[in-house]
N, C-alpha and C positions, 0 to 999 in steps of 0.2 A: 337319607339318615333319619328324617322325621318318621318316615314310614316304618323303619325298623324299630324305632323306639315305641311307636304305637302298637306294633305287632307284639313286642315284648311285654308291654303293659297289659294288652288284651290276653295274652297267654298266661301271664301271671295271675290276672284276675280270674280266669277260668279255673286255674289250679287252686286258687284260694277258695272259690265257691265249692269245688268238688271236695276239697279237704274239709270244709265246714259241714257239708252234707254228710260225709262219712263220720265226722265227729258227732254230729247230732243224732245219727242213727245207732250209736252205740247203746247197748241195752240198759246201761245204768243211767242214761239220760232220758227224762220224761218228755221227749220231743214227739208230738203227735201229728201225723199227717193223715188227713181224711182221704178216703177213696172216692172214685167217681160215682159209686153207688150209695155210700152211706157216710154219715158224719159221726165224729166222736161226740157223745152226749154225757151230761153230768146233771146231778140234782141241783136245783136252784138253792142258793144259800147266800146270805149277806156277806159283804166284805168284812174281813177281820184283819186289821193292821197290826195286831199284836202277835209276836212270835210265840209259838206254843210247842210243847214237847211232841215228838212223834208218837203216834198211837195208831193202832189198827182201827180202820174205819170201814164199815160195811154199808153198802147202799143197794137195795133191790130195784131193778128196772123191769117194767112190765109193758107188754103190748098185746092187745087183743086183735085177732084177725080171723077172717073167714077162710076156711080150708077150700082151696080150689080143687077141681076134679083133676087128679094127676093124669088121667087118661087123656084129657084135653091139652094139658100143658106139655106132656111128653118129656118132662124133666124130673129128676129126683128132687125130693124136698130137702135140699141141702142148705144148711145155715152156716155161714162163716162168722166166727166170733173172735174178736180181739179185745182184750180188756187190760186196763191198768189197775191192778196187776193180776190177781187171782180171781177166778170166777167159777160159778156153778150154774149150769143151764138146765132148766126144767120146762116141761110142756105139760099143761093140764095137771100139775102137781107131781109129775113123774120126772125123776132126775135123768137127764139125757147124757150129760158128761160134765167134766170139770177140768180146770187147769190150776196147777199149784202155783205157789209164789216164787218159783225159780226165777233167778235174776234175768235170764235171757228169754224165757219162754213167752213173755208177754209181747215181744216184738213180732211174733208170727201168729197169723190168724189160724184158728183150728176149724175144721169142717165137721159138721154133725148131720147125720141123716135123721130128719124128724118124722119120716113116714110112719114108723111103728107107733108113734105117740099121738098122731093127729086123730081127731074125731070129726065127724060131719058137722058142719056149721061153725060156730064160734069156738076158737081155741085161745087159751091163755098161755102166752110165752113170758117166761121170767128169767132174768139173768141177775144173780146176786154177785156183786163185785166187791172185793176186799183189797185195800191198799194200806200199807203201813208206812208209806213215805209221802203221802199227800192225798188229794181227793180221788175217789174211785171214778173212772170213766170207762165207757164201753163203746165199741163200734161193731155192728152186726148187719148182715145183709143176706138175702136169699132171692135169687132171680125167679125161681119157680113159684115161691109163695108171695112174691111182691112185697117183701119185707125189707126195710132199711131203717136204721136208727136215724131219728130226726126229732124235732120238737113235739111230734105226735105221741111219743112214748111218755111213760109216766114214771115218777119216782117220788118218794116222800119229800114234801117241802119243809120249810122251817117250822111249820106248826104241826108236822106229822101226818098231814093228810096227803093223799095222792094228788100230785100236780103234774102239769106238763114239764118235761125236761128242757134244758137249754143246751145248745151246742157249745163245743169248746171255743168256737170263734165268736160266740155272742158276747158283745160288750155289755158289761154291767155298770149301771149308774153308780158312781162313787159319790155318796152323799157329802163327803168332806169337800171334794172339789167344788161342788156347786154352792157351798157356803161362803165361798170367796168370789170376788168379782171376776168376770171373764177378762181376757186380755184387751178386748175391744172396749169394754166398759171402763176399764182402768185408763185406757188411753183417752177416751172421750172426757172423762172426769178431770183429767190433768192437762187439758189442752193449753192452759195459760202458761204453765212451766215450759211445755214443749215450744210454744211460739216465742216466748221471751228468750229462752236459752238459744234457740235456733237463730234468732235475729242477732243476738250478741255475738255468737260465733261467726256468722256470715258477715256481719258488719265489721268485725275485727279483721277478717281476711281481706275484705275490700279495702279497708283503710290501709292495711299493710301493703297491699299490691299497688296502691296509688301513692304511697309515701306520705299518707296523712297522719300516721301514728308511729312516731319514731320508736316508741317503747314496745310496739306489738311484736317485733322480731325478737326482742329480749325475753318477753313473756313466753313465747312459743319455743324457746330453745329447749332441747331435751333435758339438759341438766337442771334448768329451772322447773320444768314440768315435773321432773322426778320429785323435787322437793315439795311441789304443790300436792302431788298425789300422796306422798308420805304424810304431809300435814293433814290431808283430808282423812286418811285412814286412822291416824292418831285421834283426830277429833271424833270420828265415829266410834272408835273403840272406847275412849274415855267417857263419852256421852252415854254409851250403852252398858258401861261396866256393871252397874247394879240394876239396870232396867231389864236385861235379858236374864232369865232364870239360869242359875249356875249349872243345872242339870240338863240344859238345852243341848241338843246334838245327839248323834247316834251313840248310845251306850255310854253316856258321860259318867254315870255313877260307877260303871265298871272300870273306866279309865282312872277315876279317883281311887277306886279300890286297889288298882295296880300300884299307883303312886304310894298309897298308905302302906301296902305290903312291903315295898322296897324300903320305904323310910323307916318302918318299925322293925322289920325282921332283918334288914341289911343283907338281903339276898334277892336274886332274880327268881321268881316263881316259875314253875313248869307250866306248859300249856294246858294241862288237865286240872289245874288247881283253881281256875276262875274263868269267867265268861270271856274276858279280853286278854287273858294271860298268854294267849298264843302269839301276841304281838311281840316283835323284837324289842329289846329293853332300853334303847338309848334315850328316848324321850323321858321315860320314867326314872332312869338313873340321873338325868340332869334335873328333873323336877323334884325328886325326893328331898335333897338337902334344903333348898329354900322352903319347900312345903313344911318340913319338920321345924325349921327355925321360926317361920312365921306363926305356925300353930302353937308353939310354945310361948312366943312373945305376946301374941295377940289371941287369936282363936282359930279353930279349924275353918270356920266360915271365911275368915279373912285370908287364910292360906289358900282356900279354894279360889277366891278372887285373884290372888297372886298368880295362880296357875293360868288364869285367863290372860293376865298381862304377859306371861311367858309366851303364850300362843300368839298374842298380838305382835310381839317382837318378831316372831317367825314370819308373820304376814308382812311386816315392814321389810324384812330381809328379802322376801320374795319380790317385792316391788323393785328393790335395788337390783336384784338379779335380772329382772326384765330390762331395766335400763342398760345394764352392762352388756346384756346379750344384743340389744339393739345397736349399741355402739360397735360391737364386734362384727355383727352381720352387715351393717351399712356404714362402714367407716367414712365414706365420702358423701353421705346423704343425710343431712340433719333433718330434713322433712320426714323421711321414713323413720328415722330414729324417734322423732316426736310421736308419730302415729303409733309405732310399735310400743313405745313406753306408755302412752295413754290407754291403748286398748288392752294390751297384755298386763299392764300393771294395775288396772282398776277393774278387773273382772269381778262380777258379782260372786262367783264361787270363792274367790280369794277373800272377799269382804265377809261373807257370812261364816266361812270356815275359821276366820280369825276370831270368832266369838266362842267357838266350841273347844272344850278341852279334850284333846286327843293327840295321838302321835302323827296325825296326817300333816299338819302345817310344818313340823320339823322335817319330816320326810320330804315334803315338797321343796322346802328351802335347800336341802342337800342335793336333791335331784336337779333343781334349777342351777345350783352351783356346778354340777357336772356338765350340764348343757352349756353354760357360759364358758367353762374351761375347754370344752370340746370346740366351741366356736373359735376361741383364741388360738388353740393349737392348729386348727385349720388355717387360720389367717397368719400364723407366724411364718416368717421367711426362713429362718434357720433355727428351728427349735432344738433344744437339748433333750433328746428323746428319753434318756434314762431318767432325768428329773421329771419329765412330763408323765412317764409311765408310773413312777412312784406316786406323784401327786394325784393322778386320776385314780389310782388304786386306793389311796387313803380316803378320798372322797367317796368312792364306790363302796368301800367297806363301812364307812360311817352311815351312808344312806341305807345299806342293807340292815344295819343295826337299828335303823329307825323304822323301816318297813320294807318287806321283800319285793314290793312292786317294782323297785328300780332295777331288778334283775332283767326286766324286759329290754332295757337299753344296752345290755351287755354286748350283743352283736354289733351295735353301732359304735360302741366305744372301742372295740377291737378293730373295727374297720377304720376308725379315725387314726389309731396308732399305726396301722399298716399303711394307710395313705400318707401319713407324715414320713414314714421310713422310705416309702417309694419316691416321694418328692425329693429326697436327698440321695436317691440312687444307691441306697444301702443294699448289700447282699442279704439274702434271706436269713442267714444265721445272725447277722447283726440286727435285723429287724425283729427277731424273736426276743432280743434282750429287753426292750421296753415292755413287751407282753409278760415276760417272766417277772419283771419288777412290779407290773400292775397286779399280777396274780398274788405275788408274795405279800404286797402291801395290803391288798383287800383281805386276804386270808389272815394276815396278822392282826387286822382290826376286828373282823367279824367271825373268823373261823371258830373261835372258842365257843360261841353261842350255838352254832349249828352242830358242832361236834358233840356238845353236851346233850343237845336234843337227840342226836342219833344214838348216843349211849343210853340215855334215860328213857326215851320214847320209841326208839326204833326207826326214827325218820329224822332227817336234818331239819325239816320244817313241818309243823302240824297246823293246817289251816283251821279257821274258825268253824268251818262246816264239817271237819273231819269227825266221824263217829267215834274214833278212838279216844277223843277227849271226854266222852261221856256227855249226857244231857243233850242228845240229838234233838234238833228242833226243825220247825217248818213255818213258813209264812205263805200267804196267798201269793200267786195263784196255785203253785204246786206243780205246774206243767208249762210247756211252751208249745207254740204252734208256728207254722211258717209266717202267718200274718204278723207275729210279734217282731219278725226281722225285716218285714217289707213295708210296714205302714208307718206313716208320719202325718201329723197335723193336729192331734189333740192338744199338744203343748201350745199351739197358737190360739186355742179357744179357751179351755179351762186348764191352765198350766199346772195348778196345784195338784200333786199326785197324778200327773199325767203318765207316770211310770207304768200304770196298769194297761196302757194301750200299746206298748211296744218299747223296744230298746232305744230307738232314736228319739222318741218323745221323752223318755227317761233322761237320756244324756242332755238333750236340749234344755229341758226344764230345770235340771239341776246345775246347769252351766250358766245360764243367763239369768237365773233367779233361784231363790231358795225353794225349789219345787217340792221338797220334803217337809217344809215348815219345821225345821229342826227335829225331824223324826216324830213330831207330835201325832198321836193317834186320834186326837180330838181337836176340833177347831178352836175351842175355848182355851186350849193350852198352847196355841201357836205363839211364836215370838212377836214382840210388839213392832213389827215392820209396818211401813206404810204400804199396804197391799195394793192400792190403786196404782201407785208408781211402780211397785215391784212387778206386778203381772203385766203392766204395759211394756216392760222391758222385753217380754217375749216377742212382741211385734217390732219394737225398735231395733232389736238385734238382728233382724232378717238381713239387712244390707251387710252388716259385719260378718254374718255367717256365710253369705255368698262370697264376700271378699276372701274369707279364710279358705273356702273350697277352691276358689280361683287361684289363690296364692299357692296352695298345695299342689294343684295340677300343674301350674306353671313351674314349680320347683322340681317336678319329676323329669324334666328334660335333662339331657346330659350336661353336667356342670362344666363351665368354661373358666371359672375363676373362684377364688375362695368364698366370695359372697354367695354365689350360687351353690357351693358345696355346703355352706352353713344352712341354707334354706332347704336343700335336699335332706340334710340331717333332721331338720325340724319336721318336714313332711313325713319322713319315714318313722320318726319317733312317735308322732301322733297316730299314724296308721297302725303301728305295732301295739300301742296302748289300746286303741279301739278294738283291734282284733282280739287282744287278750280279754277285754271286758265282754265282748260278744261270746267268746268261748266260756267264760265264767257264767254268763247269763244263761247259757244253755245247760251248763253242768249243774248249776244251783238255781232251780226255778222258783226263787222267792223275789218279792218286789224290791227288797233292799240291796240286791246284788249290784244294780246299776246306779252308780253315782259318779258324776263328773269330778268329784273331789279326788277320785283315784288318779286323775290326770293332772292334779293341781301343780305338780312339779314341772309340767310342760308349759307353764305360763309364758316363759320366754319364747318357746316355739310358736305358741298361738300369736303372740304379739308380732313377731317378724312375718308370719304368714299373713296376718291381717294387712299389715303394711304393704307386703309384696303384692297382694291381690288388689288393694286400692291404688297401687302405682300403675295399674292398667288404665285408669281413668285418664281422659285427656287433661293436659296441664294448662287448661284455660282458666283465666281468672274467675269466670262464672262457676265452672265446675269446682274449682278450689274453694270458692265461697260456700257453695252448697255442701261440700264435704266438711268444711270447718263447722258450719252450722249444725250439721247432723251429729258430728262427734261431740261438740259441746253439749248439745241436747241430751245425747246418750249419757255422757258423764254426769250431767245434772240429775237425770232420772235415777241413775245408780246411787249417787250420793243421797238423794232424798229418800230413796226406798229404805235405806238401812240407818239413816240418821233419825232414829225413832224418838 
């Protein structure tokens, strides 16, 4: 049985990889793969963290070479050229050929015979590349001439002089990252907090196991731990209410503009009317009335602070959802409930996102409520499916009206309803009833918004990257390479803006710490976090990360009871979100594409998977003491990092 499951997982993984490769190779995606003879090269230029409008950019690349005797080589002087996106090839000032900016043509290399254009001795080869969707890059090679694009080629540098090029895979030093401490430096500077908190946690565990502290069991109960976490988050939020700039976070001013528009004009704007107006309107509809009242009674600045309180309330609700999910997933295991509540409820991404005004926290809260409801339906002995179908549909519709990301969970929600019907041995026709109720309820809540978009804009949903909105934009890097999907480690060294080294570093650094420093493009504008403690969390989170992976792999086995079905739901939910992020990462090659905050609604899933993975540890008092010490130390570091 185990062999069949492993074979199925391996087959599915192979299919997923092939699908990803096919997706990446689509002509509209700037995914670059070097050949065994040449590399993609680009002109050297500094990082630019600011989004900028799309514009046609042209870069000349040149290479000087000695013309070999064709009679000795016995091969035609053929040069293969592939460029992102249009190019003109010339040799010794004479145009050999060119390729237009057609969407698909850049995917295929074109061959040119250079023999009629060569002269004895030194020859000048030049390829002028144009790209209106990002940086120009080129890859060229000729076996007969011994030519292959590499760092030996030249292109104009930042100062306009000819300089050596850099390859697409060359890492560029990000000056912002190195203005903050490394993860190891942060850990070394904060050893006192690590030692004291570890000893407190380990000591409490030992005292409890030996019956020396009668109150230790009460303190560690999940219900009490939940209140402690809620109190800690309230304390952080109130303490930072005026210390963190009100415009901190991605596109905060645009989110405020959305709220103002709804409050003043009493209507939901269309996606093409503003930078963030493509977002579904639920958060802004809820925020507009208190914003308008506070602005009239006090001031607009006070109203903006009030919006931050609203976001904090969503963060508090998310902690509650994690606790309720832990109880639903582990009904007979208070120890696992406590671990899931502590780890999933106090995630750094939850804490720093609770400071930023956007629709993300509300969407996360509603998504988490869907997860909790799914767990409860899975564990229910005799559920009334019609009511459950309607309830899940209402929650799903509300979540869609907050952010469309929740649509990723739709297959799992349908599977949960089918599973519940199957457990009651209902016929197929009866099982379809809850699904119909689910669809009608969700359409009744959110359908009007997507129907309006379809009528007014020609599409049910227009994403922020959609050129039909007008004002098309780009950020670095502007392309992707296989290394971006295969590498990891920079987030363990300099985690701030580790996003530039690959998708996994981006997810890790924005999950375990504020790796984007509130989207600040300059170090001086960073939020007032305690950065030594914050970056140290990148290393402290390694055991929890391993536990989460172990828990997810453990959950992939065939479920035998409702608890294991909940864990399978959690593992598949996380996998589906990550797959969607990777696809968007390839489709939109800008650094701000990958943020773990997109998965914030899966905090309950993370919590139960962490606990399930840690449950693999031996249940010995010594191991339990070490685990308790580690978890207390991690919680202490997270709290200190953001209690600024």
